[in-house]
MIVEX-164859 format. One line per 5 residues: number of its first residue (from 1); for each residue z, y, x of N, C-alpha, C, CB. Coordinates in steps of 0.2 Angstrom, whole numbers, padded with zeros to 4 digits, always signed. Glycine has a CB too. Example, Ala and Ser with C-alpha at 12.3 -4.5 7.8 and 13.67 -1.06 7.14 Angstrom:
1> +0039/-0028/+0066/+0039/-0022/+0062/+0039/-0016/+0066/+0045/-0022/+0057 | +0035/-0011/+0064/+0036/-0005/+0068/+0039/+0000/+0064/+0029/-0003/+0070
This chain:
1> -0071/+0032/-0073/-0075/+0029/-0078/-0078/+0025/-0072/-0080/+0033/-0084 | -0078/+0018/-0073/-0080/+0013/-0069/-0087/+0011/-0073/-0076/+0008/-0069 | -0093/+0014/-0069/-0100/+0011/-0073/-0100/+0006/-0073/-0107/+0012/-0072 | -0105/+0002/-0075/-0110/-0004/-0076/-0111/-0006/-0071/-0116/-0005/-0080 | -0114/-0004/-0068/-0119/-0006/-0062/-0112/-0008/-0058/-0124/+0003/-0058
6> -0107/-0003/-0054/-0101/-0007/-0052/-0096/-0010/-0052/-0099/-0006/-0051 | -0095/-0011/-0061/-0095/-0018/-0063/-0095/-0025/-0059/-0100/-0019/-0067 | -0103/-0024/-0061/-0108/-0030/-0059/-0108/-0031/-0054/-0115/-0029/-0061 | -0106/-0028/-0049/-0106/-0027/-0040/-0101/-0029/-0040/-0106/-0019/-0036 | -0095/-0026/-0043/-0089/-0029/-0041/-0087/-0037/-0042/-0084/-0024/-0044
11> -0094/-0039/-0049/-0093/-0046/-0052/-0096/-0051/-0048/-0097/-0047/-0058 | -0101/-0051/-0042/-0104/-0053/-0037/-0098/-0052/-0032/-0111/-0050/-0035 | -0096/-0050/-0030/-0090/-0049/-0024/-0087/-0055/-0024/-0083/-0043/-0025 | -0084/-0054/-0033/-0078/-0058/-0033/-0080/-0067/-0032/-0073/-0056/-0043 | -0087/-0068/-0036/-0089/-0074/-0037/-0091/-0075/-0030/-0094/-0075/-0041
16> -0094/-0073/-0026/-0095/-0076/-0016/-0089/-0075/-0014/-0100/-0071/-0010 | -0084/-0071/-0016/-0077/-0074/-0011/-0073/-0080/-0012/-0073/-0070/-0012 | -0072/-0083/-0017/-0070/-0089/-0020/-0075/-0094/-0018/-0069/-0089/-0028 | -0072/-0101/-0012/-0075/-0107/-0012/-0078/-0112/-0014/-0073/-0108/-0010 | -0076/-0110/-0022/-0076/-0115/-0026/-0071/-0122/-0023/-0084/-0116/-0027
21> -0068/-0124/-0019/-0064/-0131/-0018/-0059/-0132/-0022/-0061/-0132/-0012 | -0060/-0139/-0023/-0057/-0144/-0028/-0050/-0145/-0025/-0061/-0151/-0029 | -0044/-0141/-0027/-0038/-0143/-0023/-0038/-0152/-0022/-0032/-0141/-0027 | -0034/-0154/-0016/-0033/-0161/-0016/-0027/-0162/-0009/-0040/-0166/-0015 | -0026/-0168/-0008/-0019/-0168/-0006/-0020/-0165/+0002/-0014/-0178/-0007
26> -0015/-0163/+0005/-0016/-0161/+0013/-0009/-0159/+0016/-0021/-0154/+0015 | -0008/-0162/+0022/-0003/-0161/+0025/+0001/-0154/+0023/-0006/-0162/+0031 | -0004/-0153/+0023/+0006/-0142/+0022/+0001/-0139/+0017/+0009/-0130/+0033 | +0003/-0135/+0014/+0000/-0131/+0010/+0003/-0125/+0015/+0000/-0130/+0002 | -0001/-0116/+0016/+0002/-0110/+0018/-0001/-0104/+0014/+0000/-0109/+0025
31> +0003/-0103/+0010/+0003/-0097/+0006/+0004/-0092/+0010/+0006/-0096/+0001 | -0003/-0087/+0011/-0002/-0078/+0013/+0001/-0074/+0009/-0009/-0076/+0012 | +0007/-0073/+0014/+0009/-0066/+0011/+0006/-0059/+0007/+0011/-0063/+0015 | +0008/-0057/+0004/+0002/-0050/+0000/+0007/-0046/-0005/-0006/-0054/-0007 | +0006/-0041/-0008/+0009/-0043/-0016/+0009/-0046/-0022/+0010/-0040/-0018
36> +0002/-0051/-0021/+0003/-0053/-0025/+0006/-0059/-0026/-0001/-0053/-0027 | +0012/-0060/-0032/+0016/-0068/-0031/+0014/-0070/-0035/+0023/-0070/-0032 | +0007/-0072/-0036/+0004/-0077/-0040/+0001/-0082/-0034/-0002/-0075/-0044 | +0003/-0080/-0028/+0000/-0085/-0023/+0005/-0088/-0024/-0002/-0084/-0017 | +0012/-0086/-0023/+0018/-0092/-0023/+0018/-0094/-0029/+0026/-0090/-0020
41> +0018/-0093/-0037/+0018/-0096/-0041/+0011/-0102/-0039/+0017/-0091/-0047 | +0007/-0102/-0037/+0000/-0105/-0038/+0004/-0113/-0032/-0008/-0098/-0035 | +0006/-0109/-0026/+0009/-0114/-0022/+0014/-0118/-0025/+0013/-0110/-0015 | +0016/-0118/-0027/+0023/-0119/-0031/+0018/-0126/-0036/+0027/-0109/-0037 | +0016/-0121/-0040/+0012/-0127/-0046/+0007/-0134/-0042/+0006/-0121/-0052
46> +0005/-0133/-0036/+0002/-0137/-0031/+0006/-0142/-0028/-0001/-0133/-0025 | +0013/-0140/-0026/+0017/-0143/-0025/+0020/-0150/-0031/+0020/-0138/-0023 | +0020/-0145/-0036/+0021/-0150/-0040/+0019/-0157/-0043/+0022/-0148/-0043 | +0010/-0153/-0040/+0004/-0160/-0044/+0009/-0161/-0036/-0008/-0160/-0046 | +0008/-0164/-0033/+0007/-0167/-0027/+0006/-0166/-0022/+0005/-0170/-0026
51> +0003/-0160/-0021/-0005/-0158/-0016/-0002/-0160/-0008/-0009/-0148/-0017 | +0006/-0161/-0007/+0007/-0156/-0001/+0014/-0158/+0001/+0007/-0147/-0001 | +0017/-0160/+0003/+0025/-0160/+0006/+0030/-0155/+0006/+0025/-0163/+0012 | +0026/-0150/+0010/+0029/-0145/+0014/+0022/-0140/+0014/+0033/-0149/+0021 | +0028/-0134/+0012/+0024/-0125/+0010/+0026/-0122/+0016/+0028/-0119/+0001
56> +0023/-0119/+0019/+0025/-0112/+0025/+0022/-0106/+0020/+0020/-0111/+0034 | +0027/-0100/+0018/+0024/-0095/+0018/+0027/-0088/+0023/+0024/-0094/+0011 | +0023/-0087/+0023/+0019/-0083/+0028/+0016/-0073/+0028/+0013/-0088/+0028 | +0022/-0071/+0030/+0020/-0063/+0029/+0025/-0060/+0029/+0017/-0061/+0023 | +0026/-0052/+0033/+0031/-0049/+0035/+0031/-0044/+0029/+0030/-0046/+0042
61> +0030/-0036/+0029/+0029/-0033/+0024/+0023/-0027/+0025/+0036/-0029/+0022 | +0020/-0025/+0021/+0014/-0018/+0022/+0015/-0012/+0021/+0009/-0018/+0020 | +0012/-0009/+0019/+0013/+0000/+0015/+0015/-0004/+0007/+0001/+0008/+0016 | +0009/-0007/+0006/+0008/-0010/+0001/+0018/-0012/-0003/+0002/-0017/+0003 | +0020/-0018/+0000/+0022/-0022/-0003/+0030/-0021/+0002/+0017/-0029/-0003
66> +0031/-0015/+0006/+0040/-0014/+0008/+0043/-0010/+0003/+0041/-0010/+0016 | +0041/-0009/-0002/+0047/-0006/-0006/+0044/-0014/-0012/+0046/+0005/-0010 | +0041/-0018/-0015/+0042/-0020/-0018/+0045/-0028/-0016/+0038/-0018/-0022 | +0044/-0029/-0009/+0048/-0035/-0006/+0051/-0034/+0000/+0043/-0040/-0004 | +0057/-0030/-0001/+0059/-0026/+0004/+0061/-0033/+0011/+0066/-0020/+0002
71> +0063/-0039/+0008/+0066/-0044/+0013/+0060/-0048/+0016/+0071/-0049/+0008 | +0054/-0046/+0014/+0047/-0050/+0016/+0043/-0052/+0014/+0045/-0053/+0020 | +0038/-0051/+0013/+0033/-0057/+0008/+0032/-0063/+0007/+0029/-0057/+0009 | +0034/-0067/+0012/+0038/-0073/+0014/+0044/-0076/+0011/+0040/-0073/+0020 | +0049/-0069/+0010/+0053/-0074/+0008/+0054/-0072/+0000/+0060/-0074/+0012
76> +0052/-0066/-0001/+0052/-0066/-0009/+0048/-0070/-0011/+0051/-0060/-0012 | +0040/-0074/-0007/+0037/-0081/-0012/+0042/-0088/-0011/+0027/-0083/-0011 | +0046/-0086/-0004/+0053/-0092/-0006/+0055/-0090/-0010/+0059/-0093/-0002 | +0058/-0084/-0013/+0063/-0086/-0017/+0059/-0087/-0024/+0068/-0081/-0015 | +0055/-0086/-0026/+0048/-0088/-0032/+0049/-0094/-0033/+0041/-0087/-0029
81> +0046/-0097/-0027/+0045/-0104/-0026/+0052/-0108/-0028/+0042/-0105/-0016 | +0058/-0106/-0026/+0064/-0110/-0026/+0065/-0110/-0035/+0071/-0105/-0020 | +0064/-0104/-0040/+0064/-0102/-0043/+0061/-0106/-0050/+0062/-0098/-0040 | +0055/-0109/-0047/+0051/-0113/-0049/+0052/-0120/-0049/+0047/-0112/-0047 | +0056/-0123/-0045/+0057/-0130/-0045/+0058/-0132/-0036/+0051/-0134/-0048
86> +0054/-0129/-0033/+0051/-0133/-0028/+0060/-0133/-0022/+0042/-0128/-0024 | +0061/-0138/-0021/+0066/-0137/-0018/+0067/-0132/-0009/+0068/-0143/-0018 | +0074/-0132/-0007/+0072/-0128/-0002/+0070/-0131/+0004/+0078/-0123/+0000 | +0073/-0138/+0005/+0069/-0143/+0013/+0062/-0142/+0012/+0070/-0153/+0014 | +0058/-0140/+0005/+0051/-0141/+0007/+0048/-0134/+0008/+0047/-0145/+0002
91> +0053/-0129/+0010/+0049/-0125/+0012/+0050/-0119/+0019/+0048/-0121/+0004 | +0047/-0118/+0022/+0047/-0113/+0030/+0046/-0107/+0026/+0040/-0114/+0039 | +0049/-0105/+0028/+0046/-0097/+0032/+0045/-0093/+0038/+0048/-0094/+0030 | +0040/-0092/+0038/+0036/-0086/+0043/+0036/-0079/+0046/+0031/-0087/+0042 | +0041/-0076/+0044/+0041/-0069/+0043/+0041/-0063/+0047/+0045/-0068/+0039
96> +0033/-0066/+0052/+0031/-0058/+0055/+0024/-0058/+0055/+0033/-0057/+0062 | +0020/-0064/+0053/+0014/-0060/+0053/+0011/-0053/+0048/+0011/-0064/+0052 | +0008/-0049/+0052/+0006/-0042/+0047/-0003/-0044/+0044/+0006/-0032/+0053 | -0005/-0049/+0047/-0011/-0049/+0047/-0015/-0057/+0045/-0014/-0046/+0053 | -0019/-0059/+0046/-0022/-0063/+0042/-0021/-0068/+0049/-0028/-0059/+0038
101> -0023/-0067/+0054/-0024/-0072/+0060/-0019/-0071/+0062/-0030/-0070/+0066 | -0013/-0065/+0061/-0007/-0070/+0062/-0002/-0073/+0058/-0003/-0067/+0067 | -0007/-0073/+0052/-0001/-0077/+0046/-0006/-0084/+0050/-0002/-0073/+0035 | -0010/-0087/+0048/-0014/-0093/+0054/-0009/-0094/+0060/-0021/-0090/+0057 | -0009/-0092/+0066/-0007/-0091/+0071/-0001/-0094/+0072/-0008/-0086/+0071
106> +0007/-0091/+0068/+0014/-0088/+0069/+0012/-0095/+0064/+0017/-0077/+0067 | +0010/-0099/+0058/+0012/-0102/+0055/+0011/-0107/+0058/+0011/-0101/+0051 | +0005/-0109/+0064/+0002/-0115/+0067/+0008/-0117/+0071/-0004/-0113/+0073 | +0012/-0111/+0076/+0018/-0113/+0077/+0025/-0113/+0074/+0019/-0110/+0081 | +0024/-0112/+0068/+0030/-0112/+0066/+0031/-0122/+0063/+0032/-0105/+0060
111> +0024/-0123/+0064/+0024/-0132/+0060/+0022/-0135/+0068/+0015/-0133/+0053 | +0021/-0132/+0075/+0022/-0136/+0079/+0030/-0135/+0082/+0017/-0135/+0082 | +0032/-0132/+0081/+0040/-0131/+0080/+0043/-0136/+0078/+0041/-0126/+0074 | +0042/-0137/+0071/+0045/-0143/+0067/+0042/-0151/+0068/+0045/-0141/+0059 | +0039/-0149/+0073/+0033/-0154/+0074/+0032/-0158/+0070/+0033/-0158/+0081
116> +0028/-0156/+0065/+0023/-0158/+0058/+0017/-0160/+0061/+0021/-0151/+0051 | +0017/-0164/+0060/+0007/-0168/+0058/+0006/-0165/+0055/+0003/-0175/+0055 | +0000/-0160/+0057/-0006/-0157/+0053/-0013/-0158/+0054/-0006/-0150/+0055 | -0016/-0162/+0049/-0023/-0165/+0048/-0025/-0161/+0045/-0026/-0171/+0044 | -0022/-0156/+0039/-0029/-0153/+0035/-0022/-0150/+0032/-0036/-0157/+0030
121> -0026/-0142/+0027/-0021/-0137/+0028/-0023/-0135/+0019/-0022/-0132/+0034 | -0018/-0135/+0014/-0023/-0131/+0007/-0020/-0122/+0008/-0020/-0136/-0003 | -0025/-0118/+0009/-0022/-0111/+0012/-0025/-0108/+0004/-0026/-0107/+0020 | -0016/-0105/+0005/-0019/-0103/-0004/-0018/-0096/+0001/-0013/-0105/-0014 | -0024/-0089/-0005/-0023/-0085/-0004/-0024/-0080/-0012/-0027/-0086/+0003
126> -0023/-0074/-0012/-0026/-0072/-0017/-0034/-0072/-0020/-0025/-0067/-0017 | -0038/-0069/-0025/-0042/-0077/-0028/-0048/-0071/-0026/-0042/-0082/-0038 | -0048/-0066/-0021/-0054/-0062/-0018/-0054/-0063/-0012/-0054/-0053/-0019 | -0048/-0064/-0009/-0050/-0067/-0002/-0049/-0073/+0001/-0048/-0064/+0002 | -0050/-0076/-0003/-0054/-0084/-0002/-0057/-0085/+0004/-0059/-0086/-0006
131> -0064/-0084/+0003/-0067/-0084/+0009/-0064/-0082/+0016/-0072/-0081/+0008 | -0062/-0071/+0016/-0060/-0071/+0021/-0055/-0076/+0026/-0058/-0067/+0020 | -0050/-0076/+0021/-0043/-0082/+0025/-0049/-0089/+0028/-0036/-0087/+0016 | -0055/-0093/+0025/-0055/-0099/+0027/-0059/-0097/+0031/-0057/-0105/+0022 | -0062/-0093/+0031/-0068/-0090/+0037/-0063/-0088/+0045/-0072/-0081/+0034
136> -0054/-0085/+0042/-0051/-0084/+0050/-0047/-0088/+0051/-0049/-0077/+0054 | -0045/-0095/+0047/-0045/-0102/+0049/-0046/-0105/+0053/-0047/-0106/+0047 | -0055/-0106/+0051/-0057/-0111/+0053/-0060/-0106/+0060/-0061/-0115/+0049 | -0061/-0101/+0063/-0061/-0097/+0067/-0052/-0100/+0073/-0061/-0090/+0061 | -0048/-0098/+0068/-0039/-0101/+0074/-0038/-0106/+0074/-0033/-0099/+0072
141> -0039/-0110/+0068/-0038/-0116/+0070/-0043/-0123/+0067/-0030/-0116/+0068 | -0048/-0125/+0073/-0053/-0125/+0068/-0050/-0134/+0068/-0062/-0121/+0071 | -0047/-0135/+0072/-0045/-0146/+0073/-0042/-0147/+0066/-0037/-0150/+0082 | -0041/-0142/+0061/-0039/-0147/+0055/-0043/-0143/+0050/-0031/-0147/+0052 | -0043/-0147/+0046/-0048/-0146/+0038/-0043/-0140/+0033/-0050/-0156/+0032
146> -0049/-0137/+0032/-0044/-0132/+0028/-0047/-0130/+0021/-0041/-0125/+0032 | -0043/-0133/+0015/-0047/-0134/+0008/-0044/-0127/+0005/-0044/-0141/+0002 | -0046/-0121/+0001/-0046/-0114/-0001/-0044/-0117/-0010/-0054/-0110/+0000 | -0035/-0113/-0010/-0033/-0112/-0015/-0031/-0104/-0017/-0029/-0117/-0014 | -0033/-0104/-0025/-0030/-0098/-0027/-0030/-0099/-0037/-0035/-0091/-0023
151> -0025/-0093/-0036/-0022/-0093/-0044/-0031/-0093/-0049/-0015/-0084/-0047 | -0031/-0099/-0053/-0038/-0097/-0056/-0037/-0093/-0062/-0041/-0104/-0059 | -0045/-0088/-0060/-0042/-0081/-0065/-0049/-0078/-0065/-0035/-0075/-0062 | -0050/-0074/-0070/-0057/-0070/-0070/-0058/-0064/-0066/-0059/-0069/-0076 | -0062/-0059/-0065/-0060/-0053/-0063/-0057/-0048/-0067/-0064/-0052/-0061
156> -0057/-0050/-0075/-0056/-0044/-0078/-0046/-0047/-0081/-0062/-0043/-0086 | -0047/-0052/-0079/-0038/-0055/-0079/-0034/-0052/-0074/-0036/-0063/-0079 | -0039/-0052/-0069/-0034/-0050/-0062/-0035/-0045/-0062/-0036/-0053/-0055 | -0041/-0037/-0064/-0039/-0032/-0064/-0033/-0033/-0068/-0044/-0028/-0066 | -0034/-0031/-0075/-0026/-0034/-0082/-0020/-0032/-0078/-0024/-0046/-0086
161> -0018/-0038/-0072/-0013/-0042/-0068/-0011/-0036/-0065/-0015/-0049/-0064 | -0015/-0031/-0061/-0014/-0026/-0054/-0012/-0018/-0061/-0025/-0026/-0047 | -0019/-0018/-0065/-0017/-0015/-0069/-0020/-0007/-0065/-0008/-0016/-0071 | -0026/-0008/-0059/-0028/-0004/-0055/-0035/-0006/-0057/-0025/-0004/-0047 | -0039/-0004/-0057/-0047/-0005/-0058/-0049/-0005/-0051/-0051/+0001/-0064
166> -0050/+0003/-0050/-0052/+0006/-0044/-0051/+0002/-0036/-0049/+0011/-0044 | -0043/+0001/-0039/-0038/-0001/-0034/-0041/-0010/-0033/-0029/+0000/-0037 | -0042/-0014/-0039/-0046/-0021/-0037/-0053/-0020/-0033/-0049/-0024/-0043 | -0058/-0017/-0035/-0063/-0014/-0033/-0062/-0013/-0025/-0064/-0008/-0037 | -0060/-0007/-0025/-0062/-0006/-0018/-0058/-0011/-0012/-0059/+0002/-0016
171> -0051/-0014/-0015/-0049/-0021/-0010/-0056/-0027/-0011/-0041/-0026/-0014 | -0060/-0028/-0017/-0066/-0031/-0014/-0068/-0030/-0010/-0069/-0031/-0017 | -0073/-0023/-0010/-0076/-0020/-0005/-0075/-0022/+0000/-0076/-0014/-0004 | -0069/-0020/+0004/-0064/-0021/+0010/-0062/-0028/+0012/-0058/-0019/+0008 | -0062/-0031/+0007/-0064/-0040/+0009/-0070/-0040/+0013/-0066/-0045/+0003
176> -0078/-0040/+0009/-0082/-0041/+0008/-0082/-0040/+0016/-0085/-0039/+0003 | -0082/-0031/+0018/-0085/-0030/+0023/-0081/-0031/+0029/-0088/-0024/+0022 | -0074/-0035/+0029/-0072/-0038/+0034/-0077/-0045/+0036/-0063/-0040/+0032 | -0078/-0047/+0030/-0082/-0053/+0031/-0089/-0054/+0034/-0082/-0055/+0026 | -0091/-0048/+0037/-0098/-0047/+0037/-0097/-0042/+0044/-0103/-0042/+0030
181> -0091/-0039/+0045/-0092/-0035/+0056/-0087/-0042/+0057/-0086/-0023/+0061 | -0082/-0044/+0056/-0074/-0047/+0060/-0077/-0053/+0062/-0066/-0049/+0056 | -0086/-0058/+0060/-0086/-0061/+0064/-0088/-0062/+0072/-0089/-0064/+0062 | -0091/-0056/+0071/-0094/-0050/+0078/-0090/-0050/+0084/-0095/-0041/+0076 | -0083/-0047/+0080/-0076/-0045/+0083/-0072/-0050/+0088/-0070/-0043/+0077
186> -0074/-0058/+0084/-0073/-0063/+0085/-0065/-0066/+0081/-0075/-0064/+0092 | -0066/-0063/+0075/-0059/-0063/+0072/-0058/-0068/+0067/-0058/-0057/+0068 | -0067/-0070/+0066/-0067/-0076/+0061/-0074/-0078/+0064/-0065/-0075/+0051 | -0074/-0086/+0058/-0082/-0089/+0058/-0088/-0085/+0055/-0081/-0096/+0055 | -0094/-0087/+0058/-0099/-0081/+0051/-0099/-0085/+0045/-0110/-0079/+0053
191> -0099/-0081/+0041/-0102/-0087/+0031/-0108/-0082/+0030/-0094/-0086/+0020 | -0114/-0083/+0030/-0116/-0082/+0029/-0118/-0079/+0022/-0117/-0085/+0031 | -0122/-0070/+0021/-0120/-0068/+0014/-0127/-0066/+0012/-0115/-0063/+0013 | -0126/-0069/+0005/-0133/-0069/+0002/-0135/-0062/+0000/-0132/-0074/-0004 | -0142/-0061/+0000/-0146/-0053/+0000/-0143/-0050/-0005/-0155/-0052/-0002
196> -0142/-0052/-0013/-0139/-0048/-0019/-0131/-0046/-0017/-0140/-0053/-0026 | -0128/-0050/-0011/-0121/-0048/-0013/-0120/-0043/-0007/-0115/-0055/-0013 | -0124/-0041/+0000/-0126/-0038/+0006/-0127/-0031/-0001/-0134/-0042/+0014 | -0132/-0032/-0005/-0132/-0025/-0007/-0127/-0023/-0012/-0138/-0024/-0009 | -0121/-0028/-0015/-0119/-0026/-0020/-0114/-0021/-0016/-0118/-0031/-0024
201> -0111/-0024/-0010/-0106/-0021/-0007/-0109/-0015/-0004/-0104/-0026/-0001 | -0116/-0014/-0002/-0118/-0008/-0001/-0118/+0001/-0006/-0124/-0010/+0002 | -0119/-0004/-0013/-0119/+0001/-0018/-0112/+0003/-0021/-0124/-0001/-0024 | -0107/-0003/-0019/-0101/-0001/-0020/-0098/+0004/-0013/-0097/-0008/-0023 | -0101/+0003/-0008/-0099/+0007/-0003/-0101/+0015/-0006/-0104/+0005/+0004
206> -0108/+0012/-0004/-0111/+0021/-0006/-0107/+0025/-0012/-0121/+0022/-0009 | -0105/+0020/-0017/-0102/+0024/-0024/-0094/+0026/-0024/-0103/+0018/-0029 | -0091/+0028/-0015/-0084/+0030/-0015/-0080/+0024/-0017/-0084/+0034/-0020 | -0081/+0018/-0017/-0074/+0012/-0014/-0074/+0010/-0009/-0074/+0006/-0014 | -0072/+0016/-0006/-0069/+0013/+0000/-0062/+0014/+0003/-0073/+0014/+0005
211> -0057/+0014/-0001/-0049/+0014/+0003/-0048/+0009/+0007/-0042/+0013/-0001 | -0051/+0003/+0006/-0049/-0004/+0011/-0051/-0003/+0016/-0052/-0009/+0009 | -0059/+0000/+0015/-0062/-0001/+0022/-0059/-0001/+0029/-0065/+0003/+0022 | -0061/-0003/+0033/-0061/+0001/+0040/-0064/+0005/+0043/-0061/-0001/+0044 | -0063/+0007/+0049/-0067/+0012/+0054/-0074/+0004/+0055/-0062/+0016/+0064
216> -0080/+0008/+0056/-0084/+0001/+0059/-0090/+0007/+0061/-0086/-0007/+0051 | -0093/+0008/+0065/-0098/+0014/+0068/-0104/+0009/+0070/-0095/+0020/+0078 | -0101/+0002/+0071/-0111/-0004/+0070/-0114/-0006/+0065/-0111/-0012/+0071 | -0108/-0005/+0060/-0109/-0009/+0051/-0117/-0004/+0051/-0100/-0005/+0042 | -0123/-0005/+0047/-0126/-0005/+0044/-0130/-0003/+0041/-0126/-0006/+0044
221> -0129/+0004/+0038/-0130/+0010/+0031/-0137/+0005/+0026/-0135/+0021/+0034
């Protein structure tokens, strides 16, 4: 049973993780691979709304996706976008990336190989990873403008779509931890964290929502 406090803390992290950007036309979209086909759905919708002429889907497989997406996350995203009417020539597939940093680096390399001029990128991710993805992209490719996007939905709707509330709160807690420790490790730019967000994270961590945390001996207790 998840307590009312844990739900409130999860909601605070959910709200903070979203960047609040308004989608606008960009040079290209990069859809970050994951277990969530909603990323492909949202990217396809943005394409049909004229927000970009080209899409890069990026991602190999992980423990979470190797059974659901045996051909690789990016390839399954491409197939989904094609089902939704995106033409084949508007999609590039980057099949190697296994983390967010590689998503950005390998997508950049692919676009450079195709000699695609890029001044702005629509970065499409899961809702609770907007800020983490944005901070990583700004660190690794600072020359372009980044606009964050995800499927518009509430925390409750997302939990219902996944079917596992504890897992979602674990993932939220893990995303927040990375935002707090990865800048010092050089993986992303700093994102100032409000005190109430830090407090919500610590309560969730201490309550045992830890399956998606990474080891960090320097983390403040």
